[in-house]
DRENDO-1510 file (C-alpha; in Angstrom, 1 decimal, always signed):
<recs>
REC; n; res; u; v; w
REC; 1; UNK; -7.2; +1.6; -5.6 .
REC; 2; UNK; -10.0; +1.0; -8.0 .
REC; 3; UNK; -10.5; +4.6; -9.1 .
REC; 4; UNK; -9.6; +5.4; -12.7 .
REC; 5; UNK; -7.7; +8.7; -12.7 .
REC; 6; UNK; -9.1; +11.7; -14.4 .
REC; 7; UNK; -6.8; +14.4; -15.7 .
REC; 8; UNK; -7.5; +16.5; -12.6 .
REC; 9; UNK; -6.6; +13.6; -10.4 .
REC; 10; UNK; -3.5; +12.8; -12.3 .
REC; 11; UNK; -2.4; +16.4; -12.1 .
REC; 12; UNK; -2.9; +16.3; -8.3 .
REC; 13; UNK; -0.8; +13.2; -8.0 .
REC; 14; UNK; +2.0; +14.6; -10.1 .
REC; 15; UNK; +2.1; +17.6; -7.7 .
REC; 16; UNK; +2.2; +15.4; -4.6 .
REC; 17; UNK; +6.0; +15.2; -4.3 .
REC; 18; UNK; +6.2; +19.0; -4.2 .
REC; 19; UNK; +3.2; +19.4; -2.0 .
REC; 20; UNK; +4.6; +16.9; +0.5 .
REC; 21; UNK; +7.6; +19.1; +1.1 .
REC; 22; UNK; +5.3; +21.6; +2.7 .
REC; 23; UNK; +2.1; +19.7; +3.6 .
REC; 24; UNK; +3.2; +16.1; +4.1 .
REC; 25; UNK; +0.4; +14.8; +2.0 .
REC; 26; UNK; -1.5; +15.1; -1.3 .
REC; 27; UNK; -5.2; +14.9; -2.0 .
REC; 28; UNK; -7.1; +14.2; -5.2 .
REC; 29; UNK; -9.2; +17.2; -4.5 .
REC; 30; UNK; -12.4; +15.3; -4.9 .
REC; 31; UNK; -14.9; +14.4; -2.2 .
REC; 32; UNK; -16.4; +10.9; -1.7 .
REC; 33; UNK; -20.2; +10.5; -1.5 .
REC; 34; UNK; -19.7; +7.2; +0.2 .
REC; 35; UNK; -18.9; +9.1; +3.3 .
REC; 36; UNK; -22.0; +9.3; +5.5 .
REC; 37; UNK; -23.3; +12.8; +5.8 .
REC; 38; UNK; -25.5; +11.9; +8.8 .
REC; 39; UNK; -22.5; +11.7; +11.1 .
REC; 40; UNK; -22.9; +14.4; +13.7 .
REC; 41; UNK; -20.0; +16.6; +14.9 .
REC; 42; UNK; -18.6; +15.7; +18.2 .
REC; 43; UNK; -18.6; +18.4; +20.9 .
REC; 44; UNK; -16.7; +16.6; +23.6 .
REC; 45; UNK; -13.6; +14.4; +23.6 .
REC; 46; UNK; -13.3; +12.4; +20.4 .
REC; 47; UNK; -12.8; +8.6; +20.4 .
REC; 48; UNK; -11.4; +6.7; +17.4 .
REC; 49; UNK; -10.6; +3.1; +16.7 .
REC; 50; UNK; -7.9; +2.1; +14.1 .
REC; 51; UNK; -8.4; -1.4; +12.9 .
REC; 52; UNK; -5.5; -2.9; +10.9 .
REC; 53; UNK; -4.8; -6.1; +9.0 .
REC; 54; UNK; -1.4; -7.6; +9.7 .
REC; 55; UNK; -0.7; -5.3; +12.7 .
REC; 56; UNK; +2.6; -7.0; +13.5 .
REC; 57; UNK; +4.1; -6.1; +10.1 .
REC; 58; UNK; +6.7; -3.3; +10.2 .
REC; 59; UNK; +4.7; -1.0; +8.0 .
REC; 60; UNK; +1.6; -1.3; +10.0 .
REC; 61; UNK; +3.5; -0.9; +13.3 .
REC; 62; UNK; +4.8; +2.4; +12.0 .
REC; 63; UNK; +1.3; +3.3; +10.9 .
REC; 64; UNK; +0.0; +2.7; +14.4 .
REC; 65; UNK; +2.8; +4.8; +15.9 .
REC; 66; UNK; +2.0; +7.7; +13.6 .
REC; 67; UNK; -1.7; +7.5; +14.4 .
REC; 68; UNK; -1.0; +7.4; +18.1 .
REC; 69; UNK; +1.4; +10.4; +18.0 .
REC; 70; UNK; -1.2; +12.4; +16.0 .
REC; 71; UNK; -4.0; +11.4; +18.4 .
REC; 72; UNK; -2.0; +12.5; +21.4 .
REC; 73; UNK; -1.3; +15.8; +19.7 .
REC; 74; UNK; -5.0; +16.4; +19.0 .
REC; 75; UNK; -6.2; +15.1; +22.4 .
REC; 76; UNK; -8.0; +12.1; +20.8 .
REC; 77; UNK; -8.7; +8.8; +22.5 .
REC; 78; UNK; -7.3; +6.2; +20.1 .
REC; 79; UNK; -7.5; +2.4; +20.2 .
REC; 80; UNK; -5.5; +0.3; +17.7 .
REC; 81; UNK; -6.7; -3.2; +16.9 .
REC; 82; UNK; -4.8; -5.9; +15.0 .
REC; 83; UNK; -7.1; -7.8; +12.8 .
REC; 84; UNK; -4.4; -10.1; +11.5 .
REC; 85; UNK; -5.7; -11.7; +8.3 .
REC; 86; UNK; -9.1; -12.6; +9.8 .
REC; 87; UNK; -12.0; -11.3; +7.8 .
REC; 88; UNK; -14.5; -12.6; +10.4 .
REC; 89; UNK; -12.7; -10.7; +13.1 .
REC; 90; UNK; -13.1; -7.5; +11.1 .
REC; 91; UNK; -16.8; -7.5; +11.6 .
REC; 92; UNK; -16.8; -8.4; +15.3 .
REC; 93; UNK; -14.2; -5.8; +16.1 .
REC; 94; UNK; -16.1; -3.1; +14.1 .
REC; 95; UNK; -19.2; -4.0; +16.2 .
REC; 96; UNK; -17.1; -3.9; +19.4 .
REC; 97; UNK; -15.7; -0.5; +18.6 .
REC; 98; UNK; -19.2; +0.9; +18.0 .
REC; 99; UNK; -20.4; -0.7; +21.2 .
REC; 100; UNK; -17.5; +1.1; +23.0 .
REC; 101; UNK; -18.8; +4.4; +21.7 .
REC; 102; UNK; -16.1; +5.1; +19.2 .
REC; 103; UNK; -16.9; +8.2; +17.2 .
REC; 104; UNK; -14.9; +7.2; +14.1 .
REC; 105; UNK; -13.5; +4.1; +12.6 .
REC; 106; UNK; -10.3; +3.9; +10.5 .
REC; 107; UNK; -9.8; +0.5; +8.9 .
REC; 108; UNK; -7.4; -1.5; +6.8 .
REC; 109; UNK; -9.4; -4.6; +5.8 .
REC; 110; UNK; -7.8; -8.1; +5.5 .
REC; 111; UNK; -10.3; -8.8; +2.8 .
REC; 112; UNK; -12.2; -6.2; +0.7 .
REC; 113; UNK; -15.2; -8.5; +0.5 .
REC; 114; UNK; -16.2; -7.4; +4.0 .
REC; 115; UNK; -16.5; -3.9; +2.8 .
REC; 116; UNK; -20.3; -3.6; +2.3 .
REC; 117; UNK; -20.9; -5.1; +5.7 .
REC; 118; UNK; -18.4; -2.8; +7.4 .
REC; 119; UNK; -19.9; +0.2; +5.6 .
REC; 120; UNK; -23.5; -0.7; +6.6 .
REC; 121; UNK; -22.6; -1.4; +10.2 .
REC; 122; UNK; -20.9; +2.0; +10.5 .
REC; 123; UNK; -23.8; +3.8; +8.7 .
REC; 124; UNK; -26.5; +2.2; +10.9 .
REC; 125; UNK; -24.6; +3.4; +14.0 .
REC; 126; UNK; -24.0; +6.9; +12.5 .
REC; 127; UNK; -20.2; +6.4; +13.0 .
REC; 128; UNK; -17.7; +8.0; +10.6 .
REC; 129; UNK; -15.7; +5.5; +8.5 .
REC; 130; UNK; -12.4; +6.0; +6.8 .
REC; 131; UNK; -10.1; +3.4; +5.2 .
REC; 132; UNK; -6.3; +3.5; +5.0 .
REC; 133; UNK; -4.1; +1.7; +2.6 .
REC; 134; UNK; -6.6; -0.6; +1.0 .
REC; 135; UNK; -9.9; +0.4; -0.7 .
REC; 136; UNK; -13.4; -0.9; +0.2 .
REC; 137; UNK; -16.7; -0.4; -1.6 .
REC; 138; UNK; -20.1; +0.2; +0.0 .
REC; 139; UNK; -22.0; -1.7; -2.7 .
REC; 140; UNK; -20.0; -4.8; -3.5 .
REC; 141; UNK; -17.0; -7.0; -2.5 .
REC; 142; UNK; -14.7; -5.9; -5.3 .
REC; 143; UNK; -13.5; -2.2; -5.2 .
REC; 144; UNK; -12.2; -2.4; -8.8 .
REC; 145; UNK; -15.8; -2.9; -10.0 .
REC; 146; UNK; -17.3; -0.3; -7.7 .
REC; 147; UNK; -18.8; +3.0; -8.7 .
REC; 148; UNK; -16.6; +5.9; -7.7 .
REC; 149; UNK; -19.4; +7.3; -5.5 .
REC; 150; UNK; -19.5; +4.0; -3.5 .
REC; 151; UNK; -15.8; +3.9; -2.6 .
REC; 152; UNK; -15.1; +4.8; +1.0 .
REC; 153; UNK; -12.7; +7.7; +1.6 .
REC; 154; UNK; -9.1; +6.4; +1.7 .
REC; 155; UNK; -5.8; +7.6; +3.1 .
REC; 156; UNK; -2.7; +5.9; +1.8 .
REC; 157; UNK; -0.5; +6.0; -1.2 .
REC; 158; UNK; -1.2; +6.4; -4.9 .
REC; 159; UNK; -0.9; +2.9; -6.5 .
REC; 160; UNK; -0.3; +4.5; -9.9 .
REC; 161; UNK; +2.4; +6.7; -8.6 .
REC; 162; UNK; +4.1; +4.0; -6.6 .
REC; 163; UNK; +4.0; +1.5; -9.4 .
REC; 164; UNK; +5.3; +4.0; -11.8 .
REC; 165; UNK; +8.3; +4.7; -9.5 .
REC; 166; UNK; +9.1; +1.0; -9.2 .
REC; 167; UNK; +8.9; +0.6; -13.0 .
REC; 168; UNK; +11.1; +3.6; -13.6 .
REC; 169; UNK; +13.8; +2.3; -11.2 .
REC; 170; UNK; +13.6; -1.2; -12.8 .
REC; 171; UNK; +14.3; +0.5; -16.2 .
REC; 172; UNK; +17.3; +2.3; -14.8 .
REC; 173; UNK; +18.7; -1.0; -13.4 .
REC; 174; UNK; +17.9; -2.9; -16.5 .
REC; 175; UNK; +19.8; -0.5; -18.8 .
REC; 176; UNK; +22.7; -0.3; -16.4 .
REC; 177; UNK; +23.0; -4.1; -16.4 .
REC; 178; UNK; +23.0; -4.2; -20.2 .
REC; 179; UNK; +20.5; -7.1; -20.5 .
REC; 180; UNK; +18.5; -7.9; -23.6 .
REC; 181; UNK; +14.8; -8.8; -23.8 .
REC; 182; UNK; +15.3; -12.4; -25.1 .
REC; 183; UNK; +17.3; -13.4; -22.0 .
REC; 184; UNK; +15.1; -11.6; -19.5 .
REC; 185; UNK; +11.8; -12.2; -17.7 .
REC; 186; UNK; +9.8; -10.0; -15.4 .
REC; 187; UNK; +7.9; -11.4; -12.4 .
REC; 188; UNK; +5.0; -9.4; -11.2 .
REC; 189; UNK; +3.9; -10.8; -7.8 .
REC; 190; UNK; +0.8; -9.8; -5.8 .
REC; 191; UNK; -2.4; -10.9; -4.1 .
REC; 192; UNK; -4.7; -10.5; -7.0 .
REC; 193; UNK; -7.9; -9.7; -5.1 .
REC; 194; UNK; -6.4; -6.6; -3.5 .
REC; 195; UNK; -7.2; -3.7; -5.7 .
REC; 196; UNK; -4.4; -1.4; -4.7 .
REC; 197; UNK; -1.9; -4.2; -5.4 .
REC; 198; UNK; -3.2; -4.5; -9.0 .
REC; 199; UNK; -2.9; -0.8; -9.4 .
REC; 200; UNK; +0.8; -0.8; -8.4 .
REC; 201; UNK; +1.7; -3.7; -10.6 .
REC; 202; UNK; -0.1; -2.4; -13.6 .
REC; 203; UNK; +1.6; +1.0; -13.3 .
REC; 204; UNK; +5.0; -0.7; -13.0 .
REC; 205; UNK; +4.4; -2.7; -16.1 .
REC; 206; UNK; +3.2; +0.3; -18.1 .
REC; 207; UNK; +6.1; +2.4; -17.1 .
REC; 208; UNK; +8.7; -0.3; -17.9 .
REC; 209; UNK; +7.1; -1.3; -21.2 .
REC; 210; UNK; +7.0; +2.3; -22.4 .
REC; 211; UNK; +10.8; +2.5; -21.9 .
REC; 212; UNK; +11.9; -1.1; -22.6 .
REC; 213; UNK; +9.4; -2.9; -24.9 .
REC; 214; UNK; +9.7; -6.6; -25.5 .
REC; 215; UNK; +10.5; -8.0; -22.1 .
REC; 216; UNK; +8.1; -10.8; -21.3 .
REC; 217; UNK; +6.1; -10.4; -18.0 .
REC; 218; UNK; +4.9; -13.3; -15.9 .
REC; 219; UNK; +2.1; -12.7; -13.4 .
REC; 220; UNK; +2.4; -14.7; -10.2 .
REC; 221; UNK; -0.5; -14.9; -7.7 .
REC; 222; UNK; +0.7; -14.8; -4.1 .
REC; 223; UNK; -0.7; -14.3; -0.6 .
REC; 224; UNK; +1.5; -11.2; -0.2 .
REC; 225; UNK; +3.9; -12.9; +2.3 .
REC; 226; UNK; +7.6; -13.6; +1.8 .
REC; 227; UNK; +7.2; -17.4; +2.1 .
REC; 228; UNK; +4.1; -17.5; +0.0 .
REC; 229; UNK; +5.8; -15.4; -2.7 .
REC; 230; UNK; +9.0; -17.5; -2.5 .
REC; 231; UNK; +7.2; -20.7; -3.1 .
REC; 232; UNK; +5.2; -19.5; -6.0 .
REC; 233; UNK; +8.1; -17.7; -7.7 .
REC; 234; UNK; +10.4; -20.7; -7.2 .
REC; 235; UNK; +7.9; -22.8; -9.2 .
REC; 236; UNK; +7.7; -20.1; -11.8 .
REC; 237; UNK; +11.5; -20.0; -12.2 .
REC; 238; UNK; +11.6; -23.8; -12.5 .
REC; 239; UNK; +9.0; -23.7; -15.2 .
REC; 240; UNK; +11.1; -21.2; -17.2 .
REC; 241; UNK; +14.4; -22.9; -17.4 .
REC; 242; UNK; +16.8; -21.1; -19.7 .
REC; 243; UNK; +16.0; -17.5; -18.6 .
REC; 244; UNK; +19.3; -15.8; -17.7 .
REC; 245; UNK; +18.1; -12.6; -16.0 .
REC; 246; UNK; +15.1; -11.8; -13.8 .
REC; 247; UNK; +13.3; -8.6; -12.8 .
REC; 248; UNK; +11.1; -8.9; -9.7 .
REC; 249; UNK; +8.5; -6.4; -8.5 .
REC; 250; UNK; +5.2; -6.7; -6.7 .
REC; 251; UNK; +2.6; -5.3; -4.3 .
REC; 252; UNK; +5.0; -5.0; -1.4 .
REC; 253; UNK; +8.5; -5.8; +0.0 .
REC; 254; UNK; +7.2; -9.3; +0.9 .
REC; 255; UNK; +6.7; -10.3; -2.7 .
REC; 256; UNK; +10.0; -9.0; -3.9 .
REC; 257; UNK; +11.9; -10.4; -1.0 .
REC; 258; UNK; +10.3; -13.8; -1.6 .
REC; 259; UNK; +11.3; -13.6; -5.3 .
REC; 260; UNK; +14.9; -12.5; -4.6 .
REC; 261; UNK; +15.3; -15.4; -2.1 .
REC; 262; UNK; +13.8; -17.9; -4.6 .
REC; 263; UNK; +16.1; -16.8; -7.3 .
REC; 264; UNK; +19.1; -16.9; -5.0 .
REC; 265; UNK; +18.2; -20.5; -3.9 .
REC; 266; UNK; +17.8; -21.4; -7.6 .
REC; 267; UNK; +21.5; -20.5; -8.1 .
REC; 268; UNK; +21.1; -17.0; -9.7 .
REC; 269; UNK; +23.8; -14.5; -8.9 .
REC; 270; UNK; +23.0; -11.0; -7.7 .
REC; 271; UNK; +24.1; -9.6; -11.1 .
REC; 272; UNK; +21.3; -11.6; -12.8 .
REC; 273; UNK; +18.5; -10.3; -10.6 .
REC; 274; UNK; +16.9; -6.9; -10.3 .
REC; 275; UNK; +14.5; -6.7; -7.4 .
REC; 276; UNK; +12.7; -3.4; -6.8 .
REC; 277; UNK; +10.8; -3.6; -3.5 .
REC; 278; UNK; +7.9; -1.6; -2.3 .
REC; 279; UNK; +8.1; -0.6; +1.4 .
REC; 280; UNK; +11.8; -0.9; +2.0 .
REC; 281; UNK; +11.3; -2.4; +5.5 .
REC; 282; UNK; +12.5; -5.8; +4.3 .
REC; 283; UNK; +14.6; -4.7; +1.4 .
REC; 284; UNK; +16.9; -2.9; +3.7 .
REC; 285; UNK; +18.0; -6.2; +5.4 .
REC; 286; UNK; +19.7; -7.1; +2.1 .
REC; 287; UNK; +21.8; -3.9; +2.4 .
REC; 288; UNK; +22.9; -4.3; +6.0 .
REC; 289; UNK; +25.9; -6.5; +5.1 .
REC; 290; UNK; +28.6; -6.6; +2.5 .
REC; 291; UNK; +27.2; -9.4; +0.4 .
REC; 292; UNK; +25.9; -8.6; -3.1 .
REC; 293; UNK; +22.1; -8.8; -3.5 .
REC; 294; UNK; +19.5; -9.0; -6.2 .
REC; 295; UNK; +17.5; -6.4; -4.2 .
REC; 296; UNK; +18.6; -3.3; -6.0 .
REC; 297; UNK; +16.2; -0.7; -4.7 .
REC; 298; UNK; +12.9; -0.2; -2.9 .
REC; 299; UNK; +10.3; +2.5; -2.7 .
REC; 300; UNK; +10.1; +3.6; +0.9 .
REC; 301; UNK; +6.5; +4.1; +2.1 .
REC; 302; UNK; +6.3; +5.5; +5.6 .
REC; 303; UNK; +3.4; +4.0; +7.5 .
REC; 304; UNK; +3.7; +6.8; +10.2 .
REC; 305; UNK; +2.7; +9.4; +7.6 .
REC; 306; UNK; -0.4; +7.5; +6.6 .
REC; 307; UNK; -1.4; +6.8; +10.3 .
REC; 308; UNK; -1.0; +10.5; +11.2 .
REC; 309; UNK; -2.9; +11.7; +8.1 .
REC; 310; UNK; -5.7; +9.3; +8.7 .
REC; 311; UNK; -6.2; +10.5; +12.3 .
REC; 312; UNK; -6.1; +14.1; +11.2 .
REC; 313; UNK; -8.6; +13.5; +8.5 .
REC; 314; UNK; -11.0; +11.8; +10.8 .
REC; 315; UNK; -10.5; +14.5; +13.4 .
REC; 316; UNK; -11.4; +17.2; +10.9 .
REC; 317; UNK; -14.5; +15.3; +10.0 .
REC; 318; UNK; -15.7; +14.7; +13.6 .
REC; 319; UNK; -14.7; +18.0; +15.1 .
REC; 320; UNK; -15.4; +20.4; +12.2 .
REC; 321; UNK; -17.7; +18.4; +9.9 .
REC; 322; UNK; -15.0; +18.8; +7.1 .
REC; 323; UNK; -15.8; +16.4; +4.2 .
REC; 324; UNK; -13.2; +13.7; +3.8 .
REC; 325; UNK; -11.5; +13.6; +0.4 .
REC; 326; UNK; -12.1; +10.6; -1.8 .
REC; 327; UNK; -8.3; +9.9; -1.5 .
REC; 328; UNK; -5.4; +11.6; +0.1 .
REC; 329; UNK; -1.8; +10.5; -0.4 .
REC; 330; UNK; +1.4; +10.5; +1.6 .
REC; 331; UNK; +4.8; +11.0; +0.0 .
REC; 332; UNK; +7.2; +8.2; -1.1 .
REC; 333; UNK; +11.0; +8.0; -1.6 .
REC; 334; UNK; +13.1; +5.5; -3.7 .
REC; 335; UNK; +16.0; +4.1; -1.6 .
REC; 336; UNK; +18.9; +1.7; -2.2 .
REC; 337; UNK; +22.0; +0.4; -0.4 .
REC; 338; UNK; +23.6; +3.8; -0.3 .
REC; 339; UNK; +20.6; +5.9; +0.8 .
REC; 340; UNK; +18.3; +3.9; +3.0 .
REC; 341; UNK; +19.9; +4.7; +6.3 .
REC; 342; UNK; +19.5; +8.5; +5.8 .
REC; 343; UNK; +15.9; +8.2; +4.6 .
REC; 344; UNK; +14.4; +7.0; +7.9 .
REC; 345; UNK; +13.8; +3.4; +6.9 .
REC; 346; UNK; +13.2; +1.0; +9.8 .
REC; 347; UNK; +14.2; -2.6; +9.1 .
REC; 348; UNK; +11.8; -5.2; +10.4 .
</recs>
């Protein structure tokens, strides 16, 4: 997310874990002025469309399931659309949803550059708009450069909190391994035009550096897929011959899985790799057998929680004219080979 956290926001995020125990989510407590106040309340049955990038990915499958379950509970008509990675399809599907009389749109964009057009299309039709997972801006293609008031309300996870948890676990694994900075490199892998990815990686770096200064970090630009990350990280490892130990983190499980695989293919043993995933839906595959793995842990993010919270937030807006918060966050849990099965992780 592009928002820079104020003290009030940071405090709210810090309380999220405790609040999640009772409420299942956490809000920054601030309202977004990018939400269109001209959207009228719906008196009859509510219709929503949930448009997702990469709808066949395990996380987004879970998100759709959570959204459908909440919609059924609330008596809402919900249509889920898989946008894949097609930015052009995003606009046509938004227009189609509006033509089909959808009262509210919840969207995970494949590319934040389409944000202004999506916002304007929804605004012209007086249809409520909410994003989940990834941020979009009403006034420009890059949410990281957007005024706070132009950011569309978002349901998802706190990038700062998630990255901090990843960095914290990496510190624990590093100290347990007894490595030294001179022999170690960190790979930070992510799709660098996705704002929430940058937030996660930045927080991981800051948390790790505060506890273990002096370990060199290498940024690797990827497409956020396992094969894309594997190819880019393999080239990075080749270019850094002589490094004995590697730490890998990134925007999602795909990046870390790609990195762990690349290092394994390059001949590195599991004891020389610390991978900390983000998602756990791919990381858990490494823990299903008895073979040692460089994937040491992963932050479990449950898409079902986000989907359900997004539908509830949109329902409250459409039914009761309740202002949508600038951001609301679902809880996360760090898991590893010993805990993932009891934490509700679904392996893709």
